[in-house]
N, C-alpha and C positions, 0 to 999 in steps of 0.2 A: 565569543562566537560572532562572526561577522557575516552580513548578507549584503548583496549588491545594493539593496535599498534599505538604508538605516531606519527609516520610518517603519518599514514593513517588519523589521527584526523585532521591534517592541511589541507589535501585534502578535507575532509568532510566539514570543516568550510568554505572553499572557495566555495564549491558547495551550501551549505545551505544559504549563504549570498545573493545569487541570485536565490533562489528557491521560486516560488509562493506558495508552501505549507505553508510557514511561514508568509504569509501576513495576517494581521488581528490580532485580540485580542483572545488569547487562554486561558486567565485567567478564571479558574473555568469552563472550557468546558470539555466535554467528547468526546474522539476521538476513533473510531474503526480503527485500522491500519491493512489493509490486504496486506501482503507482507512486513513484518517488517524487513526482512533481519537481519543485526547484531545489530538491535535496535538503529540505528543511528537517524532515524526520531523520534521514541518514546522518545529518550533522549532529543532531541531538543524541542519537543512539551511539554514534562514535565517541561523542564527548563522555558518554557513560561507560565507555570501555569496550563497545562491541565492534566487530568487523562486519561491514554491511555490503551486501551485493544488491545494488539498487537498479530498478528497471523502470524507465519512463518512455512511453511510446511517441510522444509529440516532440518533434525535433527542436522547435523553439524553446519549449519548456526544459527539455534535456540540456540545451546549451546554457540556459540560465542556471540550472543545477550544477553544471560543471564549473561555471564561473563562481558560484557560491563556495564550492569545494576548494577552488584555488585560493579563495580569500582566507582559508583556514588551513595553512600549511601544517599545523600541528595535528590535524585530524585527517588530512587528505589520504594518507597511506592506509587508513582503515576503511576507506570507502571506494568501492569499485562500481562505477555507474555505467549503464549500458542503455542505448537507444533501442529498446525492444518492447514489444507488447507481449503480455502473457494472457492466455485464455485456457479454457478447458480442453481445447483441441488445437492441433497444428493446422491453422487455416489463415486465410486472408480476411481481415475484418475492416469495416469502415468505422473510423473514429471521428466524431464531430468535435472540432477543436475550438469553436467559438463559445465562450462561456456566457451564461445568462443568470438570471436571478435564482434559478433552481439548482445551479451547479457551480461548484468552485473550480472545476477542472474539466478536461476532455472526457468524453464518455461515448458509449456506443448506442445510447438510447434516446437522448434528447436531440432531435434533428435540428441542425442550424445550417447556415449557408456555407460554412467552411468545414471541410472534412478532408481526411487523408485515408488512403487504403494502405494497410501495412500487414506484413506477415506476423501472426501471433504464434508464440511457442508455448508448449506446456511446461508445467513445473518440472516434470521428470526430465524434459529435454535440457532445461537450463541447469539443473543439478548435475547432469552428466557432462554438458558442454563446458561448464566452468569449474567442475570438480569441487562442488560445494557439499560439505557435510551438513545434512539437514538438522536444524536446531530450532530456530524461531522463524516464523513466517508472519510478515505484516502485509496487510492488503488494504489499500484505499484506491479502488479502481472503478469507482462511479457506476456500480451495477454489475461489472464483470465477475465479482466475487461469487455470484450465484452459479455461473457456468464453471468456474474453477473448482468450487467445492463439490458440485454435483458430479463432475466428470474426472476428478483427480483422487488418487489415494494419498491422503495427507497424513496418514498414521505414522509416518517416519518422523514427523516433527514433534518436539516436546511442548511447544507453545505456539498458538496462532492468535494474532491480534488483528482485528479487521473493523473497518467501518462498513456498515451495510446501508444500502440505498433502496429501501423498499418502494419508495414513491416513483423511482425510475422504471422498475420492472414489474410492479404490481404482483409480486410474489411475497407471501408473508415471511418475515424474518425467522419465524419458527421453523421453516423448512431448513434453513442453515443450521439452526440449533440441533435439529433431529439428525441431519447428516453428519455433523461433527460428533455427536454423541455415539453414533454408530461406529465411528472410527476410534472410539475409546477415550474421547476427551470429556473432561468436566467443563461445562459451559456456563458462563455468566453473561448477562446482557445489561448494558448501561445506557441510559439516555444521555442526550447532549442538548442542553438548553439552547434555543427555545423549542426544539422539536420533540414530538412524542415518539414512542417506540415504534409506531406503525408507519413512520416516515423515514427516520434516520436514527442510527445509534451505533454503539460499539459492542462487539462481541469479543470476549476473551476466553479462549479454550486452552486448557492445560491438562497435562498428565502428571500423575504422582511420580 
Protein backbone atom coordinates (compact mmCIF):
# COMPACT_ATOMS: atom_id res chain seq x y z
CA UNK A 1 0.00 0.00 0.00
CA UNK A 2 1.32 3.44 -0.97
CA UNK A 3 0.73 6.96 0.33
CA UNK A 4 1.83 10.28 -1.10
CA UNK A 5 4.04 10.68 1.98
CA UNK A 6 6.15 7.56 2.57
CA UNK A 7 7.12 8.63 6.07
CA UNK A 8 3.45 9.07 6.95
CA UNK A 9 2.62 5.58 5.67
CA UNK A 10 4.78 3.95 8.35
CA UNK A 11 2.99 5.96 11.04
CA UNK A 12 -0.37 4.90 9.64
CA UNK A 13 0.64 1.26 9.58
CA UNK A 14 1.57 1.37 13.27
CA UNK A 15 -1.80 3.02 14.02
CA UNK A 16 -3.89 0.54 12.06
CA UNK A 17 -2.21 -2.58 13.39
CA UNK A 18 -3.81 -1.77 16.77
CA UNK A 19 -7.04 -0.27 15.47
CA UNK A 20 -10.35 -2.00 16.32
CA UNK A 21 -11.77 -0.72 13.02
CA UNK A 22 -9.89 -3.54 11.29
CA UNK A 23 -11.04 -6.34 13.56
CA UNK A 24 -13.14 -8.92 11.78
CA UNK A 25 -13.62 -10.07 8.21
CA UNK A 26 -14.22 -7.39 5.57
CA UNK A 27 -14.11 -9.64 2.53
CA UNK A 28 -17.02 -8.77 0.20
CA UNK A 29 -18.46 -6.29 2.72
CA UNK A 30 -19.72 -2.78 1.93
CA UNK A 31 -18.48 0.05 4.15
CA UNK A 32 -19.72 3.64 4.36
CA UNK A 33 -16.82 5.72 5.71
CA UNK A 34 -17.80 9.10 7.15
CA UNK A 35 -14.72 11.21 7.72
CA UNK A 36 -12.45 9.45 5.25
CA UNK A 37 -9.64 11.99 5.68
CA UNK A 38 -6.79 11.19 3.24
CA UNK A 39 -8.32 7.79 2.39
CA UNK A 40 -6.16 5.92 4.88
CA UNK A 41 -8.96 3.81 6.35
CA UNK A 42 -10.65 3.24 2.95
CA UNK A 43 -7.37 1.87 1.57
CA UNK A 44 -6.87 -0.48 4.49
CA UNK A 45 -10.48 -1.70 4.28
CA UNK A 46 -10.22 -2.17 0.51
CA UNK A 47 -7.04 -4.16 1.04
CA UNK A 48 -9.07 -6.40 3.36
CA UNK A 49 -11.59 -7.01 0.55
CA UNK A 50 -14.26 -4.38 1.23
CA UNK A 51 -16.01 -2.00 -1.14
CA UNK A 52 -15.85 1.46 0.43
CA UNK A 53 -18.02 4.54 -0.09
CA UNK A 54 -15.89 7.28 1.48
CA UNK A 55 -17.01 10.82 2.37
CA UNK A 56 -14.65 13.67 3.24
CA UNK A 57 -15.94 17.28 3.52
CA UNK A 58 -12.70 19.30 3.33
CA UNK A 59 -11.68 19.83 -0.33
CA UNK A 60 -7.91 19.83 0.29
CA UNK A 61 -8.08 16.66 2.37
CA UNK A 62 -10.38 15.05 -0.19
CA UNK A 63 -7.84 15.77 -2.96
CA UNK A 64 -5.06 14.17 -0.89
CA UNK A 65 -7.28 11.14 -0.44
CA UNK A 66 -7.92 10.88 -4.17
CA UNK A 67 -4.18 11.09 -4.78
CA UNK A 68 -3.52 8.26 -2.33
CA UNK A 69 -6.17 6.13 -3.99
CA UNK A 70 -4.57 6.72 -7.40
CA UNK A 71 -1.25 5.49 -5.98
CA UNK A 72 -2.89 2.11 -5.36
CA UNK A 73 -4.36 0.99 -8.70
CA UNK A 74 -5.05 -2.52 -7.40
CA UNK A 75 -7.41 -1.06 -4.77
CA UNK A 76 -8.88 2.03 -6.49
CA UNK A 77 -11.84 0.24 -8.07
CA UNK A 78 -13.06 -0.75 -4.60
CA UNK A 79 -13.12 2.82 -3.28
CA UNK A 80 -15.67 5.48 -4.22
CA UNK A 81 -14.69 8.79 -2.63
CA UNK A 82 -16.88 11.90 -2.47
CA UNK A 83 -16.34 15.47 -1.28
CA UNK A 84 -19.42 15.58 0.96
CA UNK A 85 -20.21 16.28 4.62
CA UNK A 86 -22.55 13.96 6.52
CA UNK A 87 -24.65 15.04 9.50
CA UNK A 88 -27.85 14.19 11.32
CA UNK A 89 -29.77 16.66 9.15
CA UNK A 90 -29.66 18.02 5.62
CA UNK A 91 -28.27 21.46 6.45
CA UNK A 92 -25.40 23.85 5.82
CA UNK A 93 -22.70 23.51 8.46
CA UNK A 94 -19.50 25.37 9.27
CA UNK A 95 -16.40 23.17 9.42
CA UNK A 96 -13.19 24.49 10.92
CA UNK A 97 -10.33 23.25 8.77
CA UNK A 98 -7.23 24.31 10.68
CA UNK A 99 -5.94 21.51 12.90
CA UNK A 100 -4.50 22.02 16.38
CA UNK A 101 -3.18 19.96 19.26
CA UNK A 102 -6.68 18.76 20.19
CA UNK A 103 -7.78 17.62 16.76
CA UNK A 104 -6.30 15.48 14.05
CA UNK A 105 -8.69 16.75 11.42
CA UNK A 106 -11.45 19.18 10.50
CA UNK A 107 -14.39 19.49 12.87
CA UNK A 108 -17.46 21.55 13.68
CA UNK A 109 -16.62 22.31 17.30
CA UNK A 110 -13.08 23.64 17.79
CA UNK A 111 -13.13 27.15 16.32
CA UNK A 112 -10.08 28.18 14.34
CA UNK A 113 -9.36 30.96 11.86
CA UNK A 114 -9.94 28.79 8.80
CA UNK A 115 -13.35 27.37 8.03
CA UNK A 116 -15.66 26.43 5.18
CA UNK A 117 -19.44 26.28 4.95
CA UNK A 118 -20.72 23.19 3.21
CA UNK A 119 -23.99 21.38 2.71
CA UNK A 120 -24.28 18.26 4.85
CA UNK A 121 -26.37 15.28 3.81
CA UNK A 122 -27.96 12.59 5.95
CA UNK A 123 -27.04 8.93 5.88
CA UNK A 124 -30.43 8.14 4.39
CA UNK A 125 -29.77 10.59 1.55
CA UNK A 126 -26.38 9.13 0.62
CA UNK A 127 -27.71 5.58 0.75
CA UNK A 128 -30.44 6.53 -1.70
CA UNK A 129 -28.28 8.78 -3.90
CA UNK A 130 -25.46 6.27 -4.38
CA UNK A 131 -27.65 3.16 -4.21
CA UNK A 132 -25.70 1.68 -1.28
CA UNK A 133 -26.81 -1.48 0.46
CA UNK A 134 -26.32 -0.75 4.20
CA UNK A 135 -23.81 -3.12 5.77
CA UNK A 136 -20.98 -1.53 7.79
CA UNK A 137 -20.79 2.11 8.90
CA UNK A 138 -17.49 3.69 9.98
CA UNK A 139 -17.41 7.18 11.48
CA UNK A 140 -14.47 9.40 12.41
CA UNK A 141 -16.03 12.83 12.11
CA UNK A 142 -14.59 14.81 15.02
CA UNK A 143 -17.78 15.16 17.08
CA UNK A 144 -20.45 14.97 14.37
CA UNK A 145 -21.06 11.33 15.35
CA UNK A 146 -23.35 12.56 18.15
CA UNK A 147 -25.69 14.34 15.74
CA UNK A 148 -25.66 11.47 13.26
CA UNK A 149 -26.53 8.81 15.83
CA UNK A 150 -29.11 10.94 17.65
CA UNK A 151 -31.01 11.94 14.51
CA UNK A 152 -30.58 8.89 12.25
CA UNK A 153 -32.09 5.43 12.13
CA UNK A 154 -29.01 3.24 11.77
CA UNK A 155 -30.73 -0.05 12.52
CA UNK A 156 -30.30 -1.07 8.86
CA UNK A 157 -26.55 -1.55 9.42
CA UNK A 158 -25.03 -4.81 10.62
CA UNK A 159 -21.98 -3.17 12.20
CA UNK A 160 -21.02 0.36 13.24
CA UNK A 161 -17.44 1.39 14.03
CA UNK A 162 -16.76 4.88 15.29
CA UNK A 163 -14.34 7.15 17.06
CA UNK A 164 -16.11 9.34 19.58
CA UNK A 165 -14.82 12.74 20.68
CA UNK A 166 -16.44 13.55 24.00
CA UNK A 167 -13.97 16.35 24.76
CA UNK A 168 -15.21 18.30 21.72
CA UNK A 169 -18.94 18.23 22.50
CA UNK A 170 -19.07 17.73 26.28
CA UNK A 171 -21.66 14.95 25.93
CA UNK A 172 -20.91 11.64 27.67
CA UNK A 173 -20.04 8.78 25.33
CA UNK A 174 -22.62 6.72 27.23
CA UNK A 175 -25.29 8.66 25.30
CA UNK A 176 -24.00 7.09 22.08
CA UNK A 177 -23.98 3.65 23.68
CA UNK A 178 -27.58 4.01 24.86
CA UNK A 179 -28.82 5.25 21.48
CA UNK A 180 -27.11 2.39 19.63
CA UNK A 181 -28.46 -0.19 22.07
CA UNK A 182 -31.97 1.15 21.45
CA UNK A 183 -31.42 0.38 17.76
CA UNK A 184 -30.68 -3.24 18.60
CA UNK A 185 -26.89 -3.20 18.66
CA UNK A 186 -24.55 -4.95 21.07
CA UNK A 187 -22.02 -2.27 21.99
CA UNK A 188 -18.43 -2.39 23.22
CA UNK A 189 -16.22 0.58 24.10
CA UNK A 190 -12.44 0.61 23.78
CA UNK A 191 -9.91 3.17 24.91
CA UNK A 192 -7.12 4.57 22.77
CA UNK A 193 -3.83 5.26 24.52
CA UNK A 194 -3.02 7.78 25.97
CA UNK A 195 -6.61 9.06 26.25
CA UNK A 196 -9.17 8.00 28.84
CA UNK A 197 -12.69 6.95 27.92
CA UNK A 198 -14.13 10.33 28.92
CA UNK A 199 -12.07 12.09 26.25
CA UNK A 200 -11.76 9.88 23.21
CA UNK A 201 -12.27 6.25 22.28
CA UNK A 202 -13.72 3.65 19.95
CA UNK A 203 -17.22 2.21 19.88
CA UNK A 204 -17.97 -1.02 18.05
CA UNK A 205 -21.66 -1.87 17.64
CA UNK A 206 -22.74 -5.19 16.14
CA UNK A 207 -25.82 -7.27 15.49
CA UNK A 208 -26.00 -11.06 15.69
